[in-house]
C-alpha positions in Angstrom: -0.1 -0.1 0.0 1.2 3.5 -0.8 0.5 6.5 1.3 0.9 10.1 0.3 2.3 12.6 2.9 2.1 16.3 2.2 5.0 18.5 3.3 5.2 22.2 3.6 7.5 23.6 1.0 9.8 25.0 3.6 10.2 21.7 5.3 10.7 19.7 2.0 13.4 22.2 1.1 15.1 21.7 4.5 14.9 17.9 4.1 16.3 18.2 0.4 19.2 20.1 1.7 20.3 17.1 3.7 20.0 14.6 1.0 23.1 12.6 0.0 24.0 11.8 -3.5 20.9 10.3 -5.5 19.1 10.0 -2.1 15.3 10.4 -2.4 13.2 12.1 0.2 11.5 8.6 0.8 14.8 7.3 1.6 15.7 10.2 3.9 12.5 9.9 5.8 13.0 6.0 6.3 16.5 6.8 7.6 15.1 9.2 10.2 12.4 6.7 11.2 15.1 4.1 11.7 17.1 6.5 13.9 14.0 7.4 15.8 13.1 3.7 16.4 16.8 2.9 17.5 17.0 6.0 20.0 13.4 5.2 21.3 14.3 1.6 22.1 17.7 2.8 23.7 15.8 5.0 25.9 13.2 2.5 26.8 15.9 0.0 27.8 17.5 2.3 30.2 17.6 1.8 34.1 
């Protein structure tokens, strides 16, 4: 299933400025989600 997410032009431009060579916004967002999930699990596993 495919979903459509609308981004504010300013946010899209900010995100595009962080893309690496040939990276798509979809790949960038997937990477952000992966980082968030790792950090969230890390914080939940704390003392």
